[in-house]
N, C-alpha and C positions, 0 to 999 in steps of 0.2 A: 515680842514678849503678852502684851497686850493682847494682840489677836488672835493669839495660841490660846490662851487662858479662857477665851469666850467660846474660842473653839473646845475645848474641853469642857468646859461649863454647859454650853449647849448639847454636848454628848450623852455628859452623865444626868443630863433633864429627861432627855429624851428616853433613857434608857428606863430611869426611875417612873415614870408617866406610862412604858410598856408595861413594867412590873407590877404597877399598882393599879393598874386597869385590870390586869392576869387575875390580880387575887381578890379585887372588890368586883367582876364583876359576877360572880354566881349570888351574891347576896344584892346587888342592887337590880340584875335583871331576874331571880326570882319575882320580886315585888309585883313585878307589871308580865312579864312576859311568860315563866317558867324556867325551871331549872335548865330542861334540856336545851332549850337554845340559848340562855345564858352562859352554859359550859361551850358550845359549840360556835357561839358568835368569835368572831378573828379580827374583829376591826378595833378600833380606838374609841375615845370616848364621842369627839363630835358626831358619829353614826351612830350612835345609840340617840341623841339630841333628832335628827334627822329622821330616824325609821321608825322612834315609838308610837308618833299618829298616823303613822301607815297604816303599821299592824292592826290599832286598832280598828280602823276603816276596814281593813280586808276581813276580819274574824267577824265583826258585825255585819259585812256582807253576806258572808259563810252561812250564819244564823237565818238570816232573812230570808235566804231564796232554799235551806235546807236539800233533801237530795242526798241521792249517796255518789252521784258521780262528780269527780272530782274536779272544782275551780280551776279552769287555766289562768294564770297569773303572768305577763310580759315585763320584766323588769328593763325597762330601757335605759342605760347608764351604769346600772348599779357594778355589773359583774361580778364576778366569782365572792369580792367582800361585800356587796349589797343584801337585797331582800334573801339571796339563798341561803346565807351564811346566817339569819335569824329566824325564819319562819321556815322551823322546819314541822312542816304539819301533813299529813300524808292527806289531809281534802284536800290540799291544793299541789298544781303540777305547777312548777316554776319554768320558766324560760328567759334567759338572762341573754342580754346585748348589750354587748361593752360600745359605744363610738369610739371610746378613747384607748382602744388595742390597736393597735396599729396594723397590723392582719387585717381586721375588719374595716379599720379605714381605708385602705386599699382597695377595698373587695368592692367593685364594681355595682354587686348586684344586692351589695348592702351598705346602700347609701343615709346616713344618719347624721353625720355630722362633716358637715367640709362640702365637697361638691353637690351634696342631694340631701333629699328626707324620703329617700323611698326604704318599706321596708318590707323585707320578703313575706309578708304573709297575704291571707286573700281576704276581701271584704267582710268583715264581722266575724272575723274566724278566731279571736281572741275575748275571753269571757272578761279580763278586769286587766289595764294596761295601769301598770307605774309608773313614772317617773321623777326620779327624785337628785338632784340637783342638777340636770340632764341641761335644759331648757336656756339656761343663762351660759353656757357653753355654746351653744348654734350662733351661728354668724347670723346678726341682725334681720339681714335680707332673706335668712331661711326660715325664721320663725313661723312664720306663718304658715307655710308649707309642711312643718315639722307637724304642727297641731293637729292640721288638718290629716296629715296620715295618722296622726292617733285616734283620728276620731274615724278614721275609714278602718284600721284593724280592730276597734272597741265593739264587744256584742252588749256590754253592760255597763259598766262601772271605768273610768279615771282617774287617778287619785296622781296629782302634781304637786311637788313638793319643789320648792326653791325660793330665792331673793326676788323682791318687786320694785317698783316704783310705780306711782299712781301722782293723778292730776290733783287730786283733793289731798296730798302731802299723807294721808294716812299710811301708805308705805314710803318708805326713803332708805332703799336699800343702797344704792350707789352712793347716797351722802355718808353711809357708816361704814361703807367700804372704803372709801378714802379716808376718813378716819381711820377706819386699822391698820391700812396701809402706812399708813405715815407713823404709827404707834408702832407700827411691826419694823420698820427700817431704823427707828432709834431708839426701841431698847434690844435687837435683835438684831440688827445691822446688818438687813438685805430684807428682799420683799418677797411677799408670798404668793406662790405660781397662781393658788387657783382665784385669787381677790385678783393681780395682775390681769387676769382673761376676762375678767366679769368688767373690767376697767375697759379692759380694750374692746368687748363686745360689745358694752354697754347694757345695761338690767333689761328684763321684760318687763311689760306694763300689763296691771290689770284690766285696762282698755285694751288690751291685743287678745286677752285670753279670753275677755268677754266678747269680743268679734266672731270668735269661732264656735266659744261656748259660754250663749247666752243664760242660761238656765243653771250655770256653775255655782257652786256657792264657795266662794273665799275666806278662808278662815287664817286673821293674823297671826304669826306666831312669833315669839321672842323679841319682844322690848328691845329695839336698836342698844340701848346703853346698857340695859343689860348683858345684849348678847356682847360687846362689844367689853365688858368689864370679865366674861367667862371665857371670853377671846384670851386677852392679853394677860389678866391680872395685875393692872397696872404695871409699876415701872419692876417687881421685882418679877423675873419669872417664874422663881418658883410657888409664888401663890398663884400659878395659873395652873398648876400641879392639884392645889388644893380646893379650887373652885371649881374646877373641872370634875371632882369625886365629890364635892356637894350636890353639884348639877345632876349627875351619874347616882348618886342617892335618892334624891328626892323623884327625879322623872315628874313632874309636876309643870303644868305650864303656868310657871310664875310667875313669868313677864308677859301676858295680857293685855297690855294696857300700851296704846298707839304713841308715838310710833313706830312701827313695825319692821325687821329685816325681811323675811322671810312670810309664807304663808302656804296654805295646803287648799288646794283644790280642789274639789270633788264636783265630777259632774256623773250622777245616773241616769240612764234610759232605762227604757222596757228591752227586756230581751225579745226578739225578734224571732219567731219558731225557725226549727230547720226545716226547709223546701223541702216536698214531698215528691217523689217519681209519680204517687195515684195510679200504680199497677199498672205501668205502661214500660217497654223495657229502655231502659239506658241509652243514650247515643256515644259513640264514641269516635275522635277524628286523630290522624296520624300527623304529627310533625315533624320533615324533613330537615336537616340542616346539610348544605349543600355550598360547593365553591368551585367551580372546573370538574364535574363528575359526569362528563358526558359518558363515558366508559362504565359507568356503575351504576347511575341512577331510574334506567330503566328496568334493572335488576328487580332494585328495589321496590319500584311503584309497580311493575307486574304482580307484586307478593302483596299488594296492597288496597284490590280491586272490592274487598268485602268491607271498604271501613265506609264510614256513612259523610268522611269527608278529607280531604288530603292537601295539608298546607303544607307550600315546600318556603324555605325560609334560605334564602340565597345571596351569598355574600358578593355579590356582581361579578359572579362569573363570566369568564370572556370566551367561552366556547358554547355548547350547543345544549348545556344544560337545562336553560331555563326552555328552551322552543320545547327540547322532550318533555319536560315537565307539563305544559300547558297544551301540547297536541297526546298527553294521557287525561287529561280532566282535571290535574291538579291548579289549587289557587298558588300562587307563586307572588312572595313578598321578597323586593329587590332590598337589603340594606347592605351599608359598609360595616365591614366587619370591625366591632368596637375593642375588640382585645378579652372580652370575654365570653365564653362560651353561655357563661347563665345568662346572657345577656340575649343570646340568640334565640335561647329555648324560651326566654320571658316573654321575648316579642312573639313569638310561635302560638303562645298560651293566650294571648292578645288577640290574635288574629282567629284564634279556632271558636268554634261555636259549642261542641259540643259537651257533653256535660264529665266526659271523660278524654283523655288527651295520652297518645304511644307515643312517646319522644324517640325518636330516633338518627341515625347519619344514613347517608348514601351509599356505604355499605354493607347496611344489614337488609337482610332477607328473612322475613316472618313465614315460620312453619305453620305445617297442618295443626300440628300439635298447640303453638299460641294462639291461632286464630279460635278452634275451640274452648280453649282456657279463658280467654278474652268473653267470646260470645257467653258462655255459662257464668263469668261473672256480671257479664251488661244484665242476667235474666233474673239476677238477688240484688245484683246493687246493694253491699251489704254499707250503710250509716256510718259504720263505726269505724272506717277507716278510707282514708285518704290518695293512699299512694302503696302502689303493688310493687313488689321487687319480682322480675326473674332471673333467667339464665342468658347471657350472651357468650353462646360457643366459639372460639375464634377459630378462624382457618385460614392459614398460613403456607399460602403458595400450591395450594391445594389441601396438603394436610389438615385434617379435622384434629387438632391437638385435644388428647384425652386428659391428659393430667399436666402438671406445672403450675397451674392455677388459673389455666387461663380458660375457663366457663367462671366467670365470675358472675356474680347475683348486681344489677343494676337495677335501680328506683323508677324507673324512668315510665311506668303508669300511673299517671295520676289524675286527680280530679281537679277541673280546671278552674275552680274557683277559690277551690282552698289550698293551693301551694305554688310558691315561686322559688328559685331556684336562683343557690350563690354559687361561685365561684370562677378562677378564670379558665383553669384547663381541667382538672377534674371536678365538674360540677354536680351538684347533687340538691335533692329539693328538701325545703326548709317545711316541716310539718308541726304541727304538735301534737297528733297521735300515729301511734306506733305503727311500724311496714310491716304488711302481710307478705309472705310469700305465695306464688304462684307455681303450681308446677308443669312450668313448660320452658322453651328457650328459644332465642333468635339464632339465623347462623351470622357472624362477623368475618365478612368476610373483607378484613382490614387491612390486606396486602395481595396484591396481583404481581408487581413486582416487588424485589425487593429494594432496586431504586424510591420508591414511595416510600418504606418505613424510614429509608436515610432521611429522605427530606423531610417527612412529619416528626424525628425525633428534632433536626435543626430546628424546626417551627416550635414544637413543644418544650425544646429544654430553653430557648430563647423567653417564651412566657412564665415558664417555672423560675426564671432567675428576676425576672420583673416583680413578680410575687414576693421574692427573698429579699430583694432589695426595699421594695415597701413595705416590708417589715425590719427594716433596717437590721437585716441582718449582716455582720462583717467577717470579714476574711483573717485569720487567723492562723499560725503556722501549722497548729495540730489540724486544723482540717484538711489541711495536705494529705495528711497522712489518713483521715476520716474517710474522707470525701471519694481520694483517688483508690484507695489501695480497701481500707478495711469494708465501709460500705458497699462499693461492686462483688467482693467476696463473701459478703454475708448473703446478699442478695441471689448471688451465684449459687449457692449452697442449700438458700430458702426454695429458688425453683427448682434445681436442677436434681437436688439427692429429698430432701424434705419432703416437696410434693410430687417426686418423682416424677421430672420431666424428661429423664433418661428411657422412659417407655413409648417419647415418642420419637426417639431415633436422632439420626441428626437433624430434623428439624427441631425437636427439643433443645436442643443442646446450640443450636446458631441464636435460639429464642432467648435463652437463659443467658447465653454472652452478649447479645445483643443490647440486654435490658441493662447487666450490668457496665458495657460502654456508654450506654445514656447518661448514667451517673458521672462518668470520667468526663462525659463533653460539659453536662453542665456544671462541674468544678471548673472547668478552665473559662468557660462562658461568664460563671460567676464572680473569678477573679479578675476578669477584663472587665466587668461593671466597677467591680470594687478598688482598682487600683488606683484612680488619679490618670491625673496628667494626659500628655499627647495620645490620640490614638494611633496604635498601632498598628499597620498594612502588612498583610491582608485581616482584618478582623475574623475571629472565630467563626462567626455563621457565613461570611461570605467562605471562609478554608473550606468548610463543608459544604457549601453547594461546587464549588468547582474541585472539591475532592469526588463528589458523587457523580459527576460528569464524567470527570478523568475517570474513575475505575471503569464506570461501565463503558465508555469505549476500548479500554485497554482489556475488559473481559471476552467483548468482541473479538477485537483483536485476534488475543489469544486462540480462545476457539476456533474463528476461521483458519487460522494456521496450525491447526490440527491439536494445541496443547489440550490433555483432557488431566482431572485428577485420579493417580491411580488409586483403584481401590483401598478402602481400609487408610488412608493418609490424610481423609479430611479432618478428625481430629488433631492430629498432629500439626497439621499447616494453619488451623486454627489459633493455636496453641502460642508455636515456636515462631513461625514468621512474623507477625504482630513485634514479639519481642524481640528478634532482628531489626525489623525496621526501627524500631524505637531508638537503638544503641547506635546504628547508622546514622543516623538522622542528629541525633543529641553528640555523639562525639565530633561527628564533621564540622557542625557549624550553633549545634542547640545551646552549649554550654556557654557561648560567649553572648548569649542574650537574656540571660539569666531566666527569670520564672517566664518571660513570655516562648524563649525559645526553649523550654523545658515541655510546655504545652503544647506546642507546635509539632513536636517530636512524638508526643503520646497522639495528637491527631492523624498523625503518619501510620504510628502502628496501628491506629482506628482504621486508615486506608487499606492498610494491608489486609486485614482482615473481613473488610466487606468485598475486596477483589475475589477473596477465596470462596466466599460467598456467591457472588454472582456468577464463577467461574461454576461453582457447584451449581447453581440452577439453570445455567445454558443444558447441563446435563441429566436432568430430569426427562422423565418419558413422555412422550407424548399426549397420552392420555389424562398425563395432571395439567395441561392448560386447556384442556377442557373440562375437567374438574374446578377450575380456576372461574369460570363462567359457566354456573350452572341450566342459566336461564338462556335457553335457545333462541335462534334467529329467528326463527318464528313468531315464539313468544312476542320479542321485543318488535316485532312488526307490528303486532295486535294491541299491543301497547300504545303503539305511536299514532297506531291509524282506529 
């Protein structure tokens, strides 16, 4: 009974605190920040305490530098409830990076907390970096690297707010964190999560900050006794509301006497001028990602002979890919695939030496129009943009897809020193400047054989499920209907009807259905990852590999035996054959195996679809095979020798 009463009282207190904060915010916020920011701020009282001095530093800096150009501010650790909610000023351009978000924490190209401290921004690419209550959440052995990373990306100003310890005992954050946690357990019957993490990692020290920023100005904030009284309000929990509102109303540094719990660290440096091209033509490198691409890499390299430099990032190929690249004059970097395509592209950026870098895959071919557009861009070298996007025209089994959204813009022409990539599968550049479009395109021969597309779907679906799992997605019953039925149907309607994929004939229909099937495969693998318990054999990845080889052998045998798809039956077979295969497999044995049997039945339907497509592929005219390989044998020999 007593526990239930405390729970109800705690919930009432929390709701009252939120209501009073919302009612009180316009008055208190107007005194310091202005009515617009106060009305727009969506957090609680303690956030006001943290960001009050930070906002003043930013506005003082804005007055000091002057000019009309917006100041780029990177908020590390704030997220949507941080600086972006408070500083609503057109003179600032905010970029928020929250390392506590699971989707960002798991991103191999965005390592801020946990496995590393790599920010996806170029050296001296950010005007001002703000870090509020982030340093103490970084593991102790990573803090030096974290501070050096802030120093690397910052051009002018660094503002750090966090609790600290010091040898002279002027700052005693750890001591009072222990006191606060003890009072919290006594009065509120539980530990406070953030403070528990402070004590687990240990607080940073003034000496650590001085080792990286010897010129830093460190101002003590929040007298420890005042801080504990405001956070706890004594034994009576309701006094915490009154104390918090009083502090919010005053917003004055009343607690300016040591010992301090927290500090505001300000590092100011002279802004370095942007480099000038001096009237010379900018240079461009091509970075190509490869792994076992001996059948296609020569075609790509033949279209890059005009580049100043070609860098190939190879994922330890087992065929002649590396030999072909080196014979063509490209510089090859071999490294094991890390699981993130962004890591591979960033490795290419670090290895390149030109000012601009064109990021490509081994199945891309640069057209004459793209060459002219890049040459014209290099002669102008507009310093106001760091990323350009261009169209990537997809070619499927010799068919140039003109509809269905298969010519998307990709932002793969980047300034080497100003951009880093992030993302496991669909990687993209991180930039603080607008992305502009080039009126040019690259041909993307993403599929010379349909079996290659099935293998790619198997590999990419595994990486996608890995992203979902690291983002702490859970499998729910509603997701069966959503990801197995609604999502594929919506995607098919979008590609085939809305974006007029039907104009591409059978190729457009097959691509629309293939994309729908890809979400079915992802849902199956997602269930397999989330189910727990012993692993069922075969795994879905293994089953898809067997499915691909089995359907290829069966299609070849049927074609050699004289089997043909009658004209006008492709559409019917692509729809009805998979449905029949699902019903037969599920009725025969799938229903006995629960969810696993259901998904195996679904994948057997996908096998029937793949078999029909491969049989249709055999019927393609001979000139299509030539269209798949537009670079002649003579051109390839010239590339190799």
